[in-house]
Legacy VTK file of the C-alpha trace (Angstrom):
# vtk DataFile Version 3.0
C-alpha trace
ASCII
DATASET POLYDATA
POINTS 324 float
8.057 20.613 -56.498
4.478 22.231 -55.201
4.597 24.343 -52.097
3.265 22.955 -48.888
0.987 25.200 -46.382
0.554 23.260 -42.732
-2.029 24.118 -40.979
-1.039 23.234 -37.504
-4.143 23.046 -34.934
-3.411 22.445 -31.112
-4.999 21.978 -27.964
-5.274 25.321 -25.873
-5.791 23.248 -22.787
-1.995 21.915 -23.019
1.583 23.514 -22.417
2.108 25.102 -25.861
5.649 23.233 -25.929
4.253 19.925 -25.922
3.900 19.163 -29.720
4.490 16.057 -31.648
8.028 15.847 -33.452
6.221 15.734 -36.552
4.785 19.866 -35.381
8.568 20.951 -34.100
9.848 19.464 -37.374
7.090 21.125 -39.616
7.738 25.225 -37.779
11.948 24.194 -37.881
11.584 23.688 -41.708
9.567 26.402 -43.067
8.500 30.000 -42.167
5.493 30.244 -39.417
3.100 33.002 -39.297
0.101 33.511 -36.469
-2.732 36.049 -36.406
-1.633 36.788 -32.758
1.124 36.393 -30.314
-0.178 33.669 -27.755
1.564 31.257 -25.668
2.440 29.145 -28.836
4.121 31.805 -30.772
6.447 32.445 -27.752
7.171 28.569 -27.455
8.371 28.376 -30.995
10.537 31.111 -30.631
12.196 29.797 -27.456
13.018 26.454 -29.804
14.380 28.680 -32.058
12.074 29.217 -35.388
10.616 32.944 -36.377
7.412 33.373 -36.160
5.194 36.633 -38.084
2.391 38.036 -36.672
0.072 38.508 -39.582
-3.414 40.709 -38.512
-4.703 40.998 -42.096
-4.444 39.166 -45.613
-3.464 35.788 -44.075
-3.952 34.070 -46.982
-2.190 36.087 -49.591
0.406 35.968 -46.727
0.525 32.291 -46.159
0.250 31.705 -50.158
3.596 34.223 -50.806
5.849 32.289 -47.449
4.949 29.464 -49.527
6.322 30.581 -53.094
9.167 31.974 -51.674
10.499 28.748 -49.056
8.500 25.939 -50.381
6.384 25.846 -47.410
4.660 28.091 -44.542
2.978 26.833 -41.474
0.182 28.466 -39.719
-0.514 28.203 -36.091
-4.192 28.498 -35.528
-5.368 29.982 -32.469
-7.344 28.278 -29.898
-10.480 27.958 -32.055
-8.729 26.362 -34.898
-8.931 29.832 -37.323
-11.722 27.892 -39.197
-12.620 31.319 -41.191
-9.255 31.333 -42.511
-9.052 27.535 -43.292
-12.209 27.717 -45.457
-10.699 31.173 -47.148
-7.533 29.095 -47.644
-9.172 25.764 -49.129
-11.345 27.634 -51.512
-8.186 29.685 -52.982
-6.307 26.346 -53.659
-9.354 24.383 -54.988
-9.864 27.357 -57.407
-5.829 27.239 -58.168
-4.632 24.110 -57.255
-1.027 24.957 -58.471
-0.347 27.099 -55.794
0.374 25.018 -52.716
-0.791 21.815 -50.944
-3.029 22.359 -48.314
-2.039 19.767 -44.900
-3.912 19.683 -41.817
-1.507 18.564 -38.980
-2.453 18.542 -35.156
0.614 19.274 -33.132
-1.690 18.549 -29.875
-5.057 17.080 -28.782
-7.188 17.456 -25.828
-6.769 14.496 -23.447
-9.621 13.079 -21.933
-11.397 15.356 -19.224
-10.215 18.334 -21.009
-13.251 19.815 -20.902
-12.865 19.803 -17.129
-10.590 22.464 -17.407
-12.540 24.432 -18.918
-15.574 23.802 -16.301
-13.275 25.418 -13.762
-11.972 28.373 -15.412
-16.092 29.124 -16.698
-16.920 28.494 -12.656
-13.737 30.520 -11.456
-15.286 33.308 -13.929
-18.471 33.379 -12.383
-17.705 32.921 -8.236
-14.977 35.732 -8.565
-15.330 39.921 -8.384
-17.054 40.976 -11.838
-18.675 37.717 -11.866
-22.008 36.513 -10.923
-23.624 38.374 -7.873
-25.717 35.151 -7.288
-23.044 32.644 -6.850
-20.824 34.760 -4.932
-23.364 35.522 -2.356
-23.530 31.913 -1.628
-22.442 29.629 0.921
-21.441 25.362 1.480
-25.067 25.477 3.666
-27.037 27.555 1.112
-26.024 24.798 -1.631
-26.932 21.945 0.428
-30.270 21.494 -0.822
-29.657 22.397 -4.330
-26.975 19.329 -4.413
-29.485 17.028 -3.043
-31.956 18.325 -5.798
-29.775 17.829 -8.784
-28.783 14.333 -7.715
-32.414 13.386 -7.625
-32.783 14.817 -10.961
-29.694 12.278 -12.189
-31.325 9.810 -10.125
-34.588 10.249 -12.361
-33.385 10.031 -15.423
-31.228 6.921 -14.619
-35.045 5.358 -13.671
-36.311 6.655 -16.994
-33.792 5.095 -18.977
-32.750 8.542 -20.775
-29.176 8.468 -20.996
-29.422 12.272 -22.825
-31.070 13.565 -19.370
-28.384 11.483 -17.645
-25.737 13.614 -19.385
-27.127 17.190 -18.696
-28.507 16.287 -15.089
-24.850 14.716 -14.566
-23.364 18.149 -16.058
-25.671 20.005 -12.833
-24.049 18.194 -10.062
-20.988 18.724 -11.564
-21.614 22.606 -11.289
-22.340 22.024 -7.857
-19.258 20.040 -7.222
-17.299 22.946 -8.913
-18.973 25.732 -6.934
-18.363 24.188 -3.412
-14.921 24.123 -3.997
-14.407 27.060 -5.783
-16.248 29.014 -2.418
-14.008 27.063 -0.445
-10.546 28.452 -1.948
-12.439 31.745 0.003
-12.179 30.392 3.287
-10.236 31.537 6.074
-6.669 30.091 6.292
-5.968 26.860 7.167
-9.613 25.817 5.943
-9.491 26.748 2.002
-9.172 24.173 -0.167
-9.790 24.034 -4.020
-11.005 21.609 -6.883
-7.741 20.288 -6.943
-7.697 18.979 -3.846
-10.938 17.217 -3.914
-9.324 15.563 -7.437
-6.622 14.680 -5.942
-8.252 12.883 -2.332
-10.222 11.263 -5.025
-7.646 9.938 -6.984
-5.456 8.882 -4.033
-8.848 7.099 -2.529
-9.604 4.986 -5.825
-5.962 4.018 -6.075
-5.802 2.707 -2.507
-8.766 0.994 -2.612
-8.450 -0.985 -6.280
-5.165 -2.290 -5.789
-6.083 -5.393 -7.947
-5.564 -2.831 -10.717
-2.916 -0.892 -9.433
-0.638 -3.086 -7.276
-1.278 -6.539 -8.869
-3.027 -7.694 -6.210
-4.912 -10.804 -7.211
-8.579 -11.306 -6.853
-10.943 -14.007 -7.821
-14.442 -12.603 -7.474
-16.337 -9.391 -7.621
-17.255 -10.619 -3.660
-13.454 -10.227 -3.079
-13.184 -6.757 -4.634
-15.784 -5.840 -2.643
-14.322 -7.458 0.721
-10.903 -5.522 -0.303
-12.918 -2.281 -0.599
-14.141 -2.799 2.978
-11.028 -3.622 4.479
-9.282 -1.218 3.213
-11.776 1.647 4.266
-11.752 0.091 7.705
-8.495 0.886 7.658
-8.297 3.826 6.884
-10.988 5.218 8.841
-10.938 4.430 12.389
-14.523 4.127 13.375
-16.354 3.025 16.695
-19.159 1.301 15.157
-20.181 -0.456 11.677
-22.701 2.351 10.975
-20.321 5.446 11.304
-20.079 6.867 8.169
-23.773 6.540 7.061
-25.349 9.566 5.945
-28.219 10.412 8.317
-29.973 12.668 6.145
-30.682 10.447 3.796
-34.791 9.644 3.038
-35.956 7.363 6.028
-36.693 4.637 3.585
-33.182 4.459 2.319
-31.593 4.774 5.701
-33.117 2.010 7.170
-32.256 -0.370 4.386
-28.578 0.986 4.393
-28.684 0.422 8.495
-29.841 -3.552 7.902
-27.303 -3.727 5.390
-24.371 -2.747 7.116
-25.128 -4.621 10.456
-26.258 -7.765 8.204
-22.650 -7.609 6.140
-20.989 -8.169 9.807
-23.229 -10.737 11.016
-25.009 -8.689 13.691
-28.434 -10.505 14.078
-30.167 -7.628 15.682
-34.272 -7.850 15.075
-36.093 -5.064 14.464
-38.915 -3.963 17.202
-41.970 -5.374 17.260
-44.483 -3.119 15.864
-47.210 -4.855 18.653
-44.747 -3.864 21.571
-44.741 0.232 21.205
-47.013 2.349 23.004
-47.700 4.875 20.464
-49.374 4.736 16.919
-46.054 6.536 15.073
-43.779 4.261 16.854
-46.209 0.941 15.785
-46.161 2.098 11.928
-42.121 3.407 12.163
-41.367 -0.714 13.604
-44.425 -1.732 10.805
-42.045 0.069 8.139
-38.298 -1.075 9.317
-39.779 -4.715 9.396
-40.758 -4.202 5.565
-37.394 -2.799 4.954
-35.674 -5.658 7.029
-38.229 -8.444 4.327
-37.547 -6.562 1.592
-34.090 -7.063 2.214
-34.166 -10.681 2.862
-35.682 -11.062 -0.682
-33.126 -8.819 -2.348
-35.469 -6.393 -3.150
-34.775 -2.174 -3.104
-37.102 -1.186 -0.892
-36.710 2.603 -2.086
-37.016 1.537 -5.751
-39.566 -0.128 -4.781
-42.082 2.301 -2.969
-40.947 4.571 -5.783
-42.175 2.323 -8.288
-45.320 1.831 -6.444
-45.966 5.356 -5.902
-45.201 6.625 -9.698
-47.446 4.216 -10.465
-50.488 5.589 -8.121
-49.680 9.270 -9.422
-50.281 8.350 -12.980
-53.809 6.662 -11.758
-54.450 9.946 -9.981
-53.389 11.712 -13.461
-55.857 9.531 -14.942
-59.013 9.923 -12.726
-57.993 13.496 -13.516
-58.791 13.799 -17.157
-62.001 14.309 -18.345
-64.127 11.270 -19.269
LINES 1 325
324 0 1 2 3 4 5 6 7 8 9 10 11 12 13 14 15 16 17 18 19 20 21 22 23 24 25 26 27 28 29 30 31 32 33 34 35 36 37 38 39 40 41 42 43 44 45 46 47 48 49 50 51 52 53 54 55 56 57 58 59 60 61 62 63 64 65 66 67 68 69 70 71 72 73 74 75 76 77 78 79 80 81 82 83 84 85 86 87 88 89 90 91 92 93 94 95 96 97 98 99 100 101 102 103 104 105 106 107 108 109 110 111 112 113 114 115 116 117 118 119 120 121 122 123 124 125 126 127 128 129 130 131 132 133 134 135 136 137 138 139 140 141 142 143 144 145 146 147 148 149 150 151 152 153 154 155 156 157 158 159 160 161 162 163 164 165 166 167 168 169 170 171 172 173 174 175 176 177 178 179 180 181 182 183 184 185 186 187 188 189 190 191 192 193 194 195 196 197 198 199 200 201 202 203 204 205 206 207 208 209 210 211 212 213 214 215 216 217 218 219 220 221 222 223 224 225 226 227 228 229 230 231 232 233 234 235 236 237 238 239 240 241 242 243 244 245 246 247 248 249 250 251 252 253 254 255 256 257 258 259 260 261 262 263 264 265 266 267 268 269 270 271 272 273 274 275 276 277 278 279 280 281 282 283 284 285 286 287 288 289 290 291 292 293 294 295 296 297 298 299 300 301 302 303 304 305 306 307 308 309 310 311 312 313 314 315 316 317 318 319 320 321 322 323
């Protein structure tokens, strides 16, 4: 019977003891070898299997163990030990009678596993010995960067460039991770972590989507939106329907948001008339607000409309700059 060599690959982002039943059967039924000590080697030993660490000649050591015992298992390192796998595969291709090679996944990265890597990298950058620039930042000094990255993501969406959007969302995520890491160093009673950020988000999503998590019946998108607003009002004690609006957003978007909030609860408050204003700036402001109100009535996003017209104008300016 041909000997069997198992290359056991696992996720470095999961606890070492979380292996499939097939993986546990493999390490308990044959000699186990590894290139270095790790959490995985310790977990396998704790389960009763013997593990030999081989720093040189791993291919021959595996072949010898498989020949002597009918099989052997190699615990791959975090990077997968591709060099060993390639070397062993070439050897067995030349001498197929030595053993059969099997790649076995003992555990897989769960969705979102690379987020753990991102958190680890940010911790390294913002800790002593890391990046001096990041360590010198504050929430206030980073505020402009957060806006800039969000705008760049918006530009990618407007351009229908999904590759650029993936990169820009990574830059937005960088800002989230850096803010969370800096918050860890705040004084006692004020500090929080990226897990607190994620935990708050998870709790909010579960609370505000009872049609998904609690089986609450809904009949339409409108009902889902109404439930969301009702639950949000119950969560936050607010004196006005306008509470919670980000007042630092661009004025055009701010006007649209305020008009939308007022209209959503049926408040018929007419915008000021331009003719009644006493100075040119106030008249212009009232005129712009009336334009935003008209856009809302027509179902048009005034921010997107002005952006479209402005970008078209910018292209006309570039065309005028070109030599004829």
